[in-house]
Structure formats: C-alpha cells, structure tokens
C-alpha positions in Angstrom: -24.7 72.7 -55.2 -23.2 70.6 -58.0 -20.3 73.0 -58.2 -19.4 72.6 -54.5 -19.5 68.8 -54.8 -17.3 68.9 -57.9 -14.9 71.2 -56.2 -14.8 68.9 -53.2 -14.2 65.9 -55.4 -11.3 67.6 -57.3 -9.7 68.8 -54.0 -10.0 65.2 -52.7 -8.3 63.8 -55.8 -5.5 66.4 -55.6 -5.0 65.5 -52.0 -4.9 61.8 -52.9 -2.4 62.6 -55.6 -0.2 64.5 -53.2 -0.2 61.6 -50.7 0.8 59.3 -53.5 3.4 61.7 -54.7 4.9 62.0 -51.2 5.1 58.2 -51.0 6.8 57.9 -54.5 9.3 60.7 -53.7 10.2 58.9 -50.4 10.7 55.6 -52.2 12.8 57.2 -54.9 14.9 58.9 -52.1 15.5 55.4 -50.8 16.7 54.2 -54.2 13.6 52.3 -55.0 12.1 52.6 -58.5 8.6 53.8 -57.7 7.5 55.4 -61.0 5.5 52.4 -62.0 3.2 53.1 -59.1 2.1 56.6 -60.2 -1.7 56.6 -60.1 -2.4 59.0 -63.0 -4.9 61.0 -60.9 -3.7 64.2 -62.6 -5.4 63.0 -65.8 -8.7 62.6 -64.0 -8.3 66.0 -62.3 -7.7 67.7 -65.7 -10.6 65.8 -67.2 -13.0 66.8 -64.5 -11.8 70.4 -64.8 -12.5 70.3 -68.6 -8.9 71.2 -69.7 -8.8 70.7 -73.5 -6.0 69.0 -75.3 -3.6 71.9 -76.1 -0.1 73.2 -75.7 -1.4 75.6 -73.0 -2.9 72.7 -71.1 0.4 70.8 -71.4 2.1 73.7 -69.8 -0.5 73.8 -67.0 0.0 70.1 -66.5 3.8 70.7 -66.1 3.0 73.4 -63.6 0.7 71.0 -61.7 3.5 68.4 -61.5 5.9 71.1 -60.2 3.4 72.2 -57.6 2.8 68.6 -56.4 6.5 68.3 -55.7 6.1 70.8 -52.9 4.6 67.9 -50.9 8.2 66.7 -50.3 8.4 69.4 -47.6 5.0 68.6 -46.0 5.0 66.4 -42.8 1.7 64.4 -43.0 2.5 62.3 -40.0 1.1 64.8 -37.5 -1.6 66.7 -39.4 -3.0 67.0 -42.8 -3.5 70.8 -42.5 -0.5 71.6 -44.7 -1.6 69.0 -47.2 -5.1 70.5 -47.4 -3.5 73.9 -47.8 -1.3 72.7 -50.7 -4.3 71.0 -52.4 -6.2 74.3 -52.2 -3.3 76.2 -53.6 -3.0 73.8 -56.5 -6.7 73.9 -57.1 -6.7 77.7 -57.1 -3.8 77.7 -59.6 -5.6 75.3 -61.9 -8.8 77.3 -61.7 -7.0 80.5 -62.8 -5.4 78.7 -65.8 -8.7 77.1 -66.7 -10.4 80.5 -66.7 -7.7 81.8 -68.9 -8.3 79.0 -71.3 -12.0 79.5 -71.3 -11.7 83.2 -72.1 -9.3 82.5 -74.9 -11.7 80.1 -76.7 
C-alpha cells in the first residue's frame, strides 16, 4: 500500500514539474527570462526515489531533464492525458535506472 502511495506522489510531482516546465518553455519562447522560476521538483523526485549522489545519478538527472522537454509538444489545454502518459514514461525510465543503481551497489 505504501508503495502505491509513494508512486502516486512521485507521478504527481513529475506531472507538476512538467506543467511548470511547459510554462517556463513558453515564457522563454516569448523572450522572457523564466529560469528563476524553476521549482526544483526534480530534486524532490530524485530524493523520494532514493537516487544516491553519483556520476550515474547525474547522468540520469540529465536524462530526466531531456525527457521533461518533451512537454513542449504536449497540448494541455484540452486534456491532460498526454501529460499523464509522459509522466508515466518518465517515471518508468527513472525506475529502470534506479533498479540498475541498486543492483550495482
């Protein structure tokens, strides 16, 4: 039960991060400097998923940032289905990399 709640929380945080990323990318496209409004949710996500401080975690973090940029192509004005799908894709990718880290320990 706890695992399901934790997964739901992490998925919610990823989705929130994607919405924020979508806003920041849009503001940047308009020529507004939006980097100061980054929420740092990714740090919380990585902490909740127990990613250790390591070079591999840094590479996974870069992958996470690349994956969140896909939100640029998601239209959230009509439905959040694509957003939910992207959040699940990102969570699955992080889970695979976390498993790889745990087996390497």
